[in-house]
Biotite code that builds the C-alpha atoms (Angstrom):
import biotite.structure as struc

atoms = struc.array([
    struc.Atom([120.862, 92.952, 148.838], chain_id="A", res_id=1, res_name="MET", atom_name="CA", element="C"),
    struc.Atom([120.050, 92.400, 152.488], chain_id="A", res_id=2, res_name="THR", atom_name="CA", element="C"),
    struc.Atom([123.336, 90.714, 153.401], chain_id="A", res_id=3, res_name="GLY", atom_name="CA", element="C"),
    struc.Atom([125.144, 93.715, 154.918], chain_id="A", res_id=4, res_name="PRO", atom_name="CA", element="C"),
    struc.Atom([122.033, 94.782, 156.812], chain_id="A", res_id=5, res_name="GLN", atom_name="CA", element="C"),
    struc.Atom([121.566, 91.318, 158.282], chain_id="A", res_id=6, res_name="LEU", atom_name="CA", element="C"),
    struc.Atom([125.239, 91.286, 159.208], chain_id="A", res_id=7, res_name="THR", atom_name="CA", element="C"),
    struc.Atom([124.653, 94.564, 160.997], chain_id="A", res_id=8, res_name="GLY", atom_name="CA", element="C"),
    struc.Atom([121.717, 93.123, 162.937], chain_id="A", res_id=9, res_name="LEU", atom_name="CA", element="C"),
    struc.Atom([123.808, 90.094, 163.856], chain_id="A", res_id=10, res_name="ALA", atom_name="CA", element="C"),
    struc.Atom([126.564, 92.306, 165.239], chain_id="A", res_id=11, res_name="ALA", atom_name="CA", element="C"),
    struc.Atom([124.131, 94.586, 167.065], chain_id="A", res_id=12, res_name="ARG", atom_name="CA", element="C"),
    struc.Atom([122.335, 91.761, 168.851], chain_id="A", res_id=13, res_name="TYR", atom_name="CA", element="C"),
    struc.Atom([124.964, 89.030, 168.996], chain_id="A", res_id=14, res_name="GLY", atom_name="CA", element="C"),
    struc.Atom([123.189, 86.645, 166.637], chain_id="A", res_id=15, res_name="LEU", atom_name="CA", element="C"),
    struc.Atom([124.761, 83.418, 165.414], chain_id="A", res_id=16, res_name="THR", atom_name="CA", element="C"),
    struc.Atom([125.098, 82.302, 161.800], chain_id="A", res_id=17, res_name="ALA", atom_name="CA", element="C"),
    struc.Atom([122.211, 79.889, 162.372], chain_id="A", res_id=18, res_name="THR", atom_name="CA", element="C"),
    struc.Atom([119.988, 82.690, 163.650], chain_id="A", res_id=19, res_name="GLN", atom_name="CA", element="C"),
    struc.Atom([120.894, 84.896, 160.687], chain_id="A", res_id=20, res_name="VAL", atom_name="CA", element="C"),
    struc.Atom([119.985, 82.038, 158.345], chain_id="A", res_id=21, res_name="ALA", atom_name="CA", element="C"),
    struc.Atom([116.594, 81.746, 160.069], chain_id="A", res_id=22, res_name="GLN", atom_name="CA", element="C"),
    struc.Atom([115.966, 85.469, 159.646], chain_id="A", res_id=23, res_name="LEU", atom_name="CA", element="C"),
    struc.Atom([116.909, 85.168, 155.970], chain_id="A", res_id=24, res_name="GLU", atom_name="CA", element="C"),
    struc.Atom([114.385, 82.356, 155.625], chain_id="A", res_id=25, res_name="GLN", atom_name="CA", element="C"),
    struc.Atom([111.676, 84.579, 157.135], chain_id="A", res_id=26, res_name="ILE", atom_name="CA", element="C"),
    struc.Atom([112.416, 87.189, 154.479], chain_id="A", res_id=27, res_name="LEU", atom_name="CA", element="C"),
    struc.Atom([112.365, 84.599, 151.678], chain_id="A", res_id=28, res_name="ARG", atom_name="CA", element="C"),
    struc.Atom([109.052, 83.211, 152.885], chain_id="A", res_id=29, res_name="THR", atom_name="CA", element="C"),
    struc.Atom([107.444, 86.655, 152.971], chain_id="A", res_id=30, res_name="LEU", atom_name="CA", element="C"),
    struc.Atom([108.620, 87.431, 149.439], chain_id="A", res_id=31, res_name="GLU", atom_name="CA", element="C"),
    struc.Atom([107.488, 84.088, 148.053], chain_id="A", res_id=32, res_name="ALA", atom_name="CA", element="C"),
    struc.Atom([104.013, 84.022, 149.620], chain_id="A", res_id=33, res_name="ASP", atom_name="CA", element="C"),
    struc.Atom([101.759, 86.543, 147.929], chain_id="A", res_id=34, res_name="LYS", atom_name="CA", element="C"),
    struc.Atom([99.087, 85.736, 150.523], chain_id="A", res_id=35, res_name="HIS", atom_name="CA", element="C"),
    struc.Atom([101.298, 86.590, 153.498], chain_id="A", res_id=36, res_name="ALA", atom_name="CA", element="C"),
    struc.Atom([99.211, 88.734, 155.871], chain_id="A", res_id=37, res_name="PRO", atom_name="CA", element="C"),
    struc.Atom([101.311, 91.880, 155.544], chain_id="A", res_id=38, res_name="THR", atom_name="CA", element="C"),
    struc.Atom([101.621, 94.696, 153.029], chain_id="A", res_id=39, res_name="ALA", atom_name="CA", element="C"),
    struc.Atom([105.423, 94.707, 153.453], chain_id="A", res_id=40, res_name="VAL", atom_name="CA", element="C"),
    struc.Atom([106.840, 91.635, 151.710], chain_id="A", res_id=41, res_name="ARG", atom_name="CA", element="C"),
    struc.Atom([109.945, 92.709, 149.751], chain_id="A", res_id=42, res_name="SER", atom_name="CA", element="C"),
    struc.Atom([113.103, 91.604, 151.553], chain_id="A", res_id=43, res_name="ALA", atom_name="CA", element="C"),
    struc.Atom([114.823, 95.012, 151.855], chain_id="A", res_id=44, res_name="PRO", atom_name="CA", element="C"),
    struc.Atom([111.701, 96.645, 153.259], chain_id="A", res_id=45, res_name="GLN", atom_name="CA", element="C"),
    struc.Atom([110.746, 93.728, 155.477], chain_id="A", res_id=46, res_name="ALA", atom_name="CA", element="C"),
    struc.Atom([114.242, 93.574, 156.946], chain_id="A", res_id=47, res_name="LEU", atom_name="CA", element="C"),
    struc.Atom([113.805, 97.096, 158.347], chain_id="A", res_id=48, res_name="ASP", atom_name="CA", element="C"),
    struc.Atom([110.055, 97.302, 158.930], chain_id="A", res_id=49, res_name="ILE", atom_name="CA", element="C"),
    struc.Atom([109.621, 93.817, 160.351], chain_id="A", res_id=50, res_name="HIS", atom_name="CA", element="C"),
    struc.Atom([112.902, 92.245, 161.488], chain_id="A", res_id=51, res_name="LEU", atom_name="CA", element="C"),
    struc.Atom([114.881, 95.236, 162.754], chain_id="A", res_id=52, res_name="ALA", atom_name="CA", element="C"),
    struc.Atom([111.786, 96.825, 164.277], chain_id="A", res_id=53, res_name="ASP", atom_name="CA", element="C"),
    struc.Atom([111.053, 93.592, 166.156], chain_id="A", res_id=54, res_name="SER", atom_name="CA", element="C"),
    struc.Atom([114.587, 92.903, 167.353], chain_id="A", res_id=55, res_name="LEU", atom_name="CA", element="C"),
    struc.Atom([115.044, 96.383, 168.821], chain_id="A", res_id=56, res_name="VAL", atom_name="CA", element="C"),
    struc.Atom([113.161, 95.136, 171.894], chain_id="A", res_id=57, res_name="ALA", atom_name="CA", element="C"),
    struc.Atom([116.284, 93.133, 172.765], chain_id="A", res_id=58, res_name="LEU", atom_name="CA", element="C"),
    struc.Atom([117.723, 96.433, 173.978], chain_id="A", res_id=59, res_name="GLU", atom_name="CA", element="C"),
    struc.Atom([115.397, 96.027, 176.967], chain_id="A", res_id=60, res_name="LEU", atom_name="CA", element="C"),
    struc.Atom([116.933, 93.680, 179.553], chain_id="A", res_id=61, res_name="ASP", atom_name="CA", element="C"),
    struc.Atom([113.482, 92.538, 180.630], chain_id="A", res_id=62, res_name="ARG", atom_name="CA", element="C"),
    struc.Atom([112.832, 91.220, 177.110], chain_id="A", res_id=63, res_name="VAL", atom_name="CA", element="C"),
    struc.Atom([116.293, 89.736, 176.574], chain_id="A", res_id=64, res_name="ALA", atom_name="CA", element="C"),
    struc.Atom([116.010, 87.713, 179.804], chain_id="A", res_id=65, res_name="THR", atom_name="CA", element="C"),
    struc.Atom([112.394, 86.553, 179.417], chain_id="A", res_id=66, res_name="SER", atom_name="CA", element="C"),
    struc.Atom([111.639, 82.853, 179.619], chain_id="A", res_id=67, res_name="ALA", atom_name="CA", element="C"),
    struc.Atom([108.057, 83.154, 178.370], chain_id="A", res_id=68, res_name="THR", atom_name="CA", element="C"),
    struc.Atom([106.827, 85.725, 175.834], chain_id="A", res_id=69, res_name="ILE", atom_name="CA", element="C"),
    struc.Atom([103.375, 86.196, 174.318], chain_id="A", res_id=70, res_name="ALA", atom_name="CA", element="C"),
    struc.Atom([102.942, 88.188, 171.112], chain_id="A", res_id=71, res_name="ASP", atom_name="CA", element="C"),
    struc.Atom([99.294, 89.252, 171.075], chain_id="A", res_id=72, res_name="ILE", atom_name="CA", element="C"),
    struc.Atom([97.767, 90.019, 167.696], chain_id="A", res_id=73, res_name="GLY", atom_name="CA", element="C"),
    struc.Atom([100.768, 88.336, 166.114], chain_id="A", res_id=74, res_name="ALA", atom_name="CA", element="C"),
    struc.Atom([99.557, 88.824, 162.537], chain_id="A", res_id=75, res_name="GLY", atom_name="CA", element="C"),
    struc.Atom([102.397, 87.826, 160.205], chain_id="A", res_id=76, res_name="ALA", atom_name="CA", element="C"),
    struc.Atom([104.626, 87.002, 163.179], chain_id="A", res_id=77, res_name="GLY", atom_name="CA", element="C"),
    struc.Atom([106.147, 90.300, 164.242], chain_id="A", res_id=78, res_name="PHE", atom_name="CA", element="C"),
    struc.Atom([107.636, 90.952, 166.725], chain_id="A", res_id=79, res_name="PRO", atom_name="CA", element="C"),
    struc.Atom([107.231, 87.438, 168.150], chain_id="A", res_id=80, res_name="GLY", atom_name="CA", element="C"),
    struc.Atom([108.907, 85.346, 165.457], chain_id="A", res_id=81, res_name="LEU", atom_name="CA", element="C"),
    struc.Atom([112.200, 87.310, 165.227], chain_id="A", res_id=82, res_name="PRO", atom_name="CA", element="C"),
    struc.Atom([112.340, 87.446, 169.031], chain_id="A", res_id=83, res_name="LEU", atom_name="CA", element="C"),
    struc.Atom([111.927, 83.663, 169.112], chain_id="A", res_id=84, res_name="ALA", atom_name="CA", element="C"),
    struc.Atom([114.857, 83.351, 166.702], chain_id="A", res_id=85, res_name="VAL", atom_name="CA", element="C"),
    struc.Atom([117.007, 85.644, 168.836], chain_id="A", res_id=86, res_name="ALA", atom_name="CA", element="C"),
    struc.Atom([115.991, 84.018, 172.143], chain_id="A", res_id=87, res_name="LEU", atom_name="CA", element="C"),
    struc.Atom([116.062, 80.255, 171.514], chain_id="A", res_id=88, res_name="PRO", atom_name="CA", element="C"),
    struc.Atom([115.785, 79.437, 175.233], chain_id="A", res_id=89, res_name="ASP", atom_name="CA", element="C"),
    struc.Atom([112.528, 81.376, 175.572], chain_id="A", res_id=90, res_name="ALA", atom_name="CA", element="C"),
    struc.Atom([109.079, 80.026, 174.814], chain_id="A", res_id=91, res_name="ARG", atom_name="CA", element="C"),
    struc.Atom([107.154, 82.375, 172.529], chain_id="A", res_id=92, res_name="VAL", atom_name="CA", element="C"),
    struc.Atom([103.387, 82.168, 172.055], chain_id="A", res_id=93, res_name="ALA", atom_name="CA", element="C"),
    struc.Atom([102.071, 83.750, 168.852], chain_id="A", res_id=94, res_name="LEU", atom_name="CA", element="C"),
    struc.Atom([98.508, 84.700, 169.770], chain_id="A", res_id=95, res_name="VAL", atom_name="CA", element="C"),
    struc.Atom([96.293, 85.399, 166.775], chain_id="A", res_id=96, res_name="GLU", atom_name="CA", element="C"),
    struc.Atom([92.520, 85.155, 166.364], chain_id="A", res_id=97, res_name="SER", atom_name="CA", element="C"),
    struc.Atom([92.224, 84.784, 162.578], chain_id="A", res_id=98, res_name="GLN", atom_name="CA", element="C"),
    struc.Atom([92.552, 81.224, 161.278], chain_id="A", res_id=99, res_name="ARG", atom_name="CA", element="C"),
    struc.Atom([94.189, 82.269, 157.991], chain_id="A", res_id=100, res_name="ARG", atom_name="CA", element="C"),
    struc.Atom([96.916, 84.107, 159.887], chain_id="A", res_id=101, res_name="LYS", atom_name="CA", element="C"),
    struc.Atom([97.312, 81.222, 162.339], chain_id="A", res_id=102, res_name="CYS", atom_name="CA", element="C"),
    struc.Atom([97.926, 78.861, 159.427], chain_id="A", res_id=103, res_name="ASP", atom_name="CA", element="C"),
    struc.Atom([100.499, 81.260, 157.992], chain_id="A", res_id=104, res_name="PHE", atom_name="CA", element="C"),
    struc.Atom([102.258, 81.528, 161.361], chain_id="A", res_id=105, res_name="LEU", atom_name="CA", element="C"),
    struc.Atom([102.433, 77.769, 161.772], chain_id="A", res_id=106, res_name="ALA", atom_name="CA", element="C"),
    struc.Atom([103.820, 77.436, 158.249], chain_id="A", res_id=107, res_name="GLY", atom_name="CA", element="C"),
    struc.Atom([106.480, 80.105, 158.520], chain_id="A", res_id=108, res_name="ILE", atom_name="CA", element="C"),
    struc.Atom([107.638, 78.840, 161.926], chain_id="A", res_id=109, res_name="ALA", atom_name="CA", element="C"),
    struc.Atom([107.997, 75.327, 160.503], chain_id="A", res_id=110, res_name="ALA", atom_name="CA", element="C"),
    struc.Atom([109.756, 76.508, 157.340], chain_id="A", res_id=111, res_name="THR", atom_name="CA", element="C"),
    struc.Atom([112.132, 78.660, 159.349], chain_id="A", res_id=112, res_name="THR", atom_name="CA", element="C"),
    struc.Atom([112.879, 75.923, 161.856], chain_id="A", res_id=113, res_name="GLY", atom_name="CA", element="C"),
    struc.Atom([111.889, 78.012, 164.863], chain_id="A", res_id=114, res_name="VAL", atom_name="CA", element="C"),
    struc.Atom([110.927, 75.319, 167.350], chain_id="A", res_id=115, res_name="GLU", atom_name="CA", element="C"),
    struc.Atom([110.373, 77.474, 170.447], chain_id="A", res_id=116, res_name="ASN", atom_name="CA", element="C"),
    struc.Atom([107.100, 78.987, 169.230], chain_id="A", res_id=117, res_name="THR", atom_name="CA", element="C"),
    struc.Atom([103.497, 77.956, 169.745], chain_id="A", res_id=118, res_name="THR", atom_name="CA", element="C"),
    struc.Atom([100.658, 79.327, 167.629], chain_id="A", res_id=119, res_name="VAL", atom_name="CA", element="C"),
    struc.Atom([97.659, 80.119, 169.819], chain_id="A", res_id=120, res_name="VAL", atom_name="CA", element="C"),
    struc.Atom([94.646, 80.598, 167.550], chain_id="A", res_id=121, res_name="CYS", atom_name="CA", element="C"),
    struc.Atom([92.515, 82.606, 169.962], chain_id="A", res_id=122, res_name="SER", atom_name="CA", element="C"),
    struc.Atom([91.572, 86.102, 170.928], chain_id="A", res_id=123, res_name="ARG", atom_name="CA", element="C"),
    struc.Atom([93.766, 87.372, 173.737], chain_id="A", res_id=124, res_name="ALA", atom_name="CA", element="C"),
    struc.Atom([90.707, 87.714, 176.005], chain_id="A", res_id=125, res_name="GLU", atom_name="CA", element="C"),
    struc.Atom([89.824, 84.033, 175.499], chain_id="A", res_id=126, res_name="ASP", atom_name="CA", element="C"),
    struc.Atom([93.301, 82.546, 176.021], chain_id="A", res_id=127, res_name="TRP", atom_name="CA", element="C"),
    struc.Atom([92.677, 81.204, 179.503], chain_id="A", res_id=128, res_name="ARG", atom_name="CA", element="C"),
    struc.Atom([95.741, 78.950, 179.479], chain_id="A", res_id=129, res_name="GLU", atom_name="CA", element="C"),
    struc.Atom([97.915, 82.045, 179.199], chain_id="A", res_id=130, res_name="GLY", atom_name="CA", element="C"),
    struc.Atom([96.531, 83.891, 182.236], chain_id="A", res_id=131, res_name="VAL", atom_name="CA", element="C"),
    struc.Atom([99.373, 84.944, 184.561], chain_id="A", res_id=132, res_name="GLU", atom_name="CA", element="C"),
    struc.Atom([101.718, 82.721, 182.576], chain_id="A", res_id=133, res_name="GLY", atom_name="CA", element="C"),
    struc.Atom([104.042, 85.148, 180.798], chain_id="A", res_id=134, res_name="ASN", atom_name="CA", element="C"),
    struc.Atom([107.156, 87.089, 181.734], chain_id="A", res_id=135, res_name="ASP", atom_name="CA", element="C"),
    struc.Atom([106.587, 89.473, 178.839], chain_id="A", res_id=136, res_name="THR", atom_name="CA", element="C"),
    struc.Atom([103.727, 90.374, 176.532], chain_id="A", res_id=137, res_name="VAL", atom_name="CA", element="C"),
    struc.Atom([104.574, 92.194, 173.307], chain_id="A", res_id=138, res_name="VAL", atom_name="CA", element="C"),
    struc.Atom([102.203, 94.016, 170.965], chain_id="A", res_id=139, res_name="ALA", atom_name="CA", element="C"),
    struc.Atom([102.886, 95.879, 167.739], chain_id="A", res_id=140, res_name="ARG", atom_name="CA", element="C"),
    struc.Atom([100.362, 97.921, 165.765], chain_id="A", res_id=141, res_name="ALA", atom_name="CA", element="C"),
    struc.Atom([97.513, 96.179, 167.537], chain_id="A", res_id=142, res_name="LEU", atom_name="CA", element="C"),
    struc.Atom([95.024, 98.649, 169.053], chain_id="A", res_id=143, res_name="ALA", atom_name="CA", element="C"),
    struc.Atom([94.758, 101.897, 171.049], chain_id="A", res_id=144, res_name="PRO", atom_name="CA", element="C"),
    struc.Atom([97.011, 101.610, 174.066], chain_id="A", res_id=145, res_name="GLN", atom_name="CA", element="C"),
    struc.Atom([94.305, 101.312, 176.763], chain_id="A", res_id=146, res_name="PRO", atom_name="CA", element="C"),
    struc.Atom([92.945, 98.337, 174.800], chain_id="A", res_id=147, res_name="VAL", atom_name="CA", element="C"),
    struc.Atom([96.389, 96.725, 174.544], chain_id="A", res_id=148, res_name="VAL", atom_name="CA", element="C"),
    struc.Atom([96.861, 97.146, 178.293], chain_id="A", res_id=149, res_name="LEU", atom_name="CA", element="C"),
    struc.Atom([93.593, 95.347, 178.986], chain_id="A", res_id=150, res_name="GLU", atom_name="CA", element="C"),
    struc.Atom([94.509, 92.494, 176.656], chain_id="A", res_id=151, res_name="TYR", atom_name="CA", element="C"),
    struc.Atom([97.959, 92.116, 178.206], chain_id="A", res_id=152, res_name="ALA", atom_name="CA", element="C"),
    struc.Atom([97.488, 92.577, 181.959], chain_id="A", res_id=153, res_name="ALA", atom_name="CA", element="C"),
    struc.Atom([95.717, 89.275, 182.728], chain_id="A", res_id=154, res_name="PRO", atom_name="CA", element="C"),
    struc.Atom([98.355, 87.343, 180.766], chain_id="A", res_id=155, res_name="LEU", atom_name="CA", element="C"),
    struc.Atom([101.305, 88.672, 182.779], chain_id="A", res_id=156, res_name="LEU", atom_name="CA", element="C"),
    struc.Atom([102.737, 87.133, 185.896], chain_id="A", res_id=157, res_name="ARG", atom_name="CA", element="C"),
    struc.Atom([103.254, 89.523, 188.798], chain_id="A", res_id=158, res_name="LEU", atom_name="CA", element="C"),
    struc.Atom([106.369, 91.514, 187.973], chain_id="A", res_id=159, res_name="GLY", atom_name="CA", element="C"),
    struc.Atom([106.049, 90.756, 184.271], chain_id="A", res_id=160, res_name="GLY", atom_name="CA", element="C"),
    struc.Atom([106.228, 93.389, 181.544], chain_id="A", res_id=161, res_name="SER", atom_name="CA", element="C"),
    struc.Atom([104.224, 94.636, 178.606], chain_id="A", res_id=162, res_name="LEU", atom_name="CA", element="C"),
    struc.Atom([106.192, 96.127, 175.707], chain_id="A", res_id=163, res_name="VAL", atom_name="CA", element="C"),
    struc.Atom([103.957, 98.067, 173.330], chain_id="A", res_id=164, res_name="ASP", atom_name="CA", element="C"),
    struc.Atom([105.392, 99.355, 170.025], chain_id="A", res_id=165, res_name="TRP", atom_name="CA", element="C"),
    struc.Atom([104.178, 102.887, 169.217], chain_id="A", res_id=166, res_name="ARG", atom_name="CA", element="C"),
    struc.Atom([104.951, 105.580, 166.701], chain_id="A", res_id=167, res_name="GLY", atom_name="CA", element="C"),
    struc.Atom([104.575, 109.294, 167.285], chain_id="A", res_id=168, res_name="ARG", atom_name="CA", element="C"),
    struc.Atom([103.663, 110.043, 170.872], chain_id="A", res_id=169, res_name="ARG", atom_name="CA", element="C"),
    struc.Atom([100.094, 111.105, 171.681], chain_id="A", res_id=170, res_name="ASP", atom_name="CA", element="C"),
    struc.Atom([99.595, 112.876, 175.007], chain_id="A", res_id=171, res_name="ALA", atom_name="CA", element="C"),
    struc.Atom([95.860, 112.186, 175.211], chain_id="A", res_id=172, res_name="ASP", atom_name="CA", element="C"),
    struc.Atom([96.228, 108.471, 174.518], chain_id="A", res_id=173, res_name="GLU", atom_name="CA", element="C"),
    struc.Atom([99.111, 108.206, 176.980], chain_id="A", res_id=174, res_name="GLU", atom_name="CA", element="C"),
    struc.Atom([97.015, 109.863, 179.689], chain_id="A", res_id=175, res_name="ALA", atom_name="CA", element="C"),
    struc.Atom([94.148, 107.441, 179.031], chain_id="A", res_id=176, res_name="ALA", atom_name="CA", element="C"),
    struc.Atom([96.631, 104.549, 179.133], chain_id="A", res_id=177, res_name="ALA", atom_name="CA", element="C"),
    struc.Atom([97.898, 105.638, 182.558], chain_id="A", res_id=178, res_name="LEU", atom_name="CA", element="C"),
    struc.Atom([94.357, 105.636, 183.898], chain_id="A", res_id=179, res_name="ARG", atom_name="CA", element="C"),
    struc.Atom([93.715, 102.192, 182.409], chain_id="A", res_id=180, res_name="ALA", atom_name="CA", element="C"),
    struc.Atom([97.010, 100.902, 183.803], chain_id="A", res_id=181, res_name="ALA", atom_name="CA", element="C"),
    struc.Atom([96.039, 101.914, 187.326], chain_id="A", res_id=182, res_name="GLU", atom_name="CA", element="C"),
    struc.Atom([92.814, 99.919, 187.033], chain_id="A", res_id=183, res_name="THR", atom_name="CA", element="C"),
    struc.Atom([94.636, 96.862, 185.706], chain_id="A", res_id=184, res_name="LEU", atom_name="CA", element="C"),
    struc.Atom([97.517, 96.691, 188.187], chain_id="A", res_id=185, res_name="GLY", atom_name="CA", element="C"),
    struc.Atom([100.103, 97.988, 185.720], chain_id="A", res_id=186, res_name="LEU", atom_name="CA", element="C"),
    struc.Atom([102.675, 100.761, 186.123], chain_id="A", res_id=187, res_name="GLU", atom_name="CA", element="C"),
    struc.Atom([104.467, 102.674, 183.376], chain_id="A", res_id=188, res_name="LEU", atom_name="CA", element="C"),
    struc.Atom([108.205, 101.980, 183.595], chain_id="A", res_id=189, res_name="VAL", atom_name="CA", element="C"),
    struc.Atom([109.515, 103.950, 180.626], chain_id="A", res_id=190, res_name="GLU", atom_name="CA", element="C"),
    struc.Atom([108.832, 105.183, 177.134], chain_id="A", res_id=191, res_name="ILE", atom_name="CA", element="C"),
    struc.Atom([112.025, 104.526, 175.213], chain_id="A", res_id=192, res_name="ARG", atom_name="CA", element="C"),
    struc.Atom([112.724, 106.151, 171.894], chain_id="A", res_id=193, res_name="ARG", atom_name="CA", element="C"),
    struc.Atom([114.427, 103.620, 169.639], chain_id="A", res_id=194, res_name="VAL", atom_name="CA", element="C"),
    struc.Atom([116.084, 103.629, 166.216], chain_id="A", res_id=195, res_name="GLU", atom_name="CA", element="C"),
    struc.Atom([115.738, 100.083, 164.915], chain_id="A", res_id=196, res_name="PRO", atom_name="CA", element="C"),
    struc.Atom([117.214, 100.977, 161.537], chain_id="A", res_id=197, res_name="PHE", atom_name="CA", element="C"),
    struc.Atom([118.910, 103.988, 159.982], chain_id="A", res_id=198, res_name="GLU", atom_name="CA", element="C"),
    struc.Atom([116.474, 106.802, 159.326], chain_id="A", res_id=199, res_name="GLY", atom_name="CA", element="C"),
    struc.Atom([113.724, 105.430, 161.575], chain_id="A", res_id=200, res_name="ALA", atom_name="CA", element="C"),
    struc.Atom([111.821, 108.238, 163.299], chain_id="A", res_id=201, res_name="THR", atom_name="CA", element="C"),
    struc.Atom([109.061, 108.461, 165.898], chain_id="A", res_id=202, res_name="ASP", atom_name="CA", element="C"),
    struc.Atom([109.464, 104.909, 167.149], chain_id="A", res_id=203, res_name="ARG", atom_name="CA", element="C"),
    struc.Atom([108.946, 104.197, 170.828], chain_id="A", res_id=204, res_name="HIS", atom_name="CA", element="C"),
    struc.Atom([108.687, 101.188, 173.098], chain_id="A", res_id=205, res_name="LEU", atom_name="CA", element="C"),
    struc.Atom([106.199, 101.778, 175.920], chain_id="A", res_id=206, res_name="HIS", atom_name="CA", element="C"),
    struc.Atom([107.089, 99.528, 178.832], chain_id="A", res_id=207, res_name="VAL", atom_name="CA", element="C"),
    struc.Atom([104.674, 98.674, 181.647], chain_id="A", res_id=208, res_name="PHE", atom_name="CA", element="C"),
    struc.Atom([105.262, 96.399, 184.641], chain_id="A", res_id=209, res_name="SER", atom_name="CA", element="C"),
    struc.Atom([102.620, 94.361, 186.444], chain_id="A", res_id=210, res_name="LYS", atom_name="CA", element="C"),
    struc.Atom([102.904, 95.806, 189.946], chain_id="A", res_id=211, res_name="ALA", atom_name="CA", element="C"),
    struc.Atom([99.803, 94.222, 191.487], chain_id="A", res_id=212, res_name="SER", atom_name="CA", element="C"),
    struc.Atom([97.213, 91.583, 190.681], chain_id="A", res_id=213, res_name="ALA", atom_name="CA", element="C"),
    struc.Atom([94.805, 92.361, 187.874], chain_id="A", res_id=214, res_name="THR", atom_name="CA", element="C"),
    struc.Atom([91.224, 92.453, 189.207], chain_id="A", res_id=215, res_name="PRO", atom_name="CA", element="C"),
    struc.Atom([89.294, 89.237, 188.652], chain_id="A", res_id=216, res_name="GLU", atom_name="CA", element="C"),
    struc.Atom([86.756, 90.942, 186.378], chain_id="A", res_id=217, res_name="ARG", atom_name="CA", element="C"),
    struc.Atom([89.453, 91.045, 183.684], chain_id="A", res_id=218, res_name="PHE", atom_name="CA", element="C"),
    struc.Atom([89.645, 89.976, 180.994], chain_id="A", res_id=219, res_name="PRO", atom_name="CA", element="C"),
    struc.Atom([86.191, 91.174, 180.049], chain_id="A", res_id=220, res_name="ARG", atom_name="CA", element="C"),
    struc.Atom([84.384, 89.162, 177.399], chain_id="A", res_id=221, res_name="ARG", atom_name="CA", element="C"),
    struc.Atom([85.716, 89.367, 173.866], chain_id="A", res_id=222, res_name="ALA", atom_name="CA", element="C"),
    struc.Atom([85.185, 92.710, 172.171], chain_id="A", res_id=223, res_name="GLY", atom_name="CA", element="C"),
    struc.Atom([84.468, 94.762, 175.278], chain_id="A", res_id=224, res_name="MET", atom_name="CA", element="C"),
    struc.Atom([87.941, 96.260, 175.538], chain_id="A", res_id=225, res_name="ALA", atom_name="CA", element="C"),
    struc.Atom([87.504, 97.922, 172.152], chain_id="A", res_id=226, res_name="ARG", atom_name="CA", element="C"),
    struc.Atom([83.846, 98.724, 172.602], chain_id="A", res_id=227, res_name="LYS", atom_name="CA", element="C"),
    struc.Atom([84.233, 100.297, 176.042], chain_id="A", res_id=228, res_name="ARG", atom_name="CA", element="C"),
    struc.Atom([87.927, 101.057, 176.523], chain_id="A", res_id=229, res_name="PRO", atom_name="CA", element="C"),
    struc.Atom([89.271, 101.822, 179.977], chain_id="A", res_id=230, res_name="LEU", atom_name="CA", element="C"),
    struc.Atom([90.799, 105.177, 180.808], chain_id="A", res_id=231, res_name="GLY", atom_name="CA", element="C"),
    struc.Atom([88.304, 107.355, 178.977], chain_id="A", res_id=232, res_name="GLY", atom_name="CA", element="C"),
])
């Protein structure tokens, strides 16, 4: 059922037969595990909603050439796990604060044979080992954008990039995000409309670059970014 669609993804992103087999295993694992931490588990739906939506970031050169990637709020592993499959020379940290989800991530990475991932069971604000250690931070369906910016900025090296998956554009939130970005040393590079699968609408990748050092007061202690978001 998903064969032709996976073949299409392979052609679009230059994936090998081994990589396609790993993506197929991700789909099988989601379908088989009724406790998987996602509402989208059927293979045809997950192929579009999870795999294709994750891999579309490969259209950004800054993602495709990253050596170190951190997926914050990794949840069931998207976008980080498919990106790890597609970029075997990159190191991908799956950062997730909930133990149940961390256990799922470790299991699915092992089952899939994706050896270039590390599960970091921590809140993004508390992951001190990751500070200034990543070429790219990715986030999908995580939090309001000013909050995502505050989570991501300390984790990026100078010149690194945040890629934030968003749906329909919101002018007020984007304005608040620009104000937060200025405080954090980030600059908006582009907002790219993408079509990860046929019929996808209102999908955008918001790309920020770390232009200057993030002030030492960041990250604030856990929970403060949501409680008192920047840019308001």
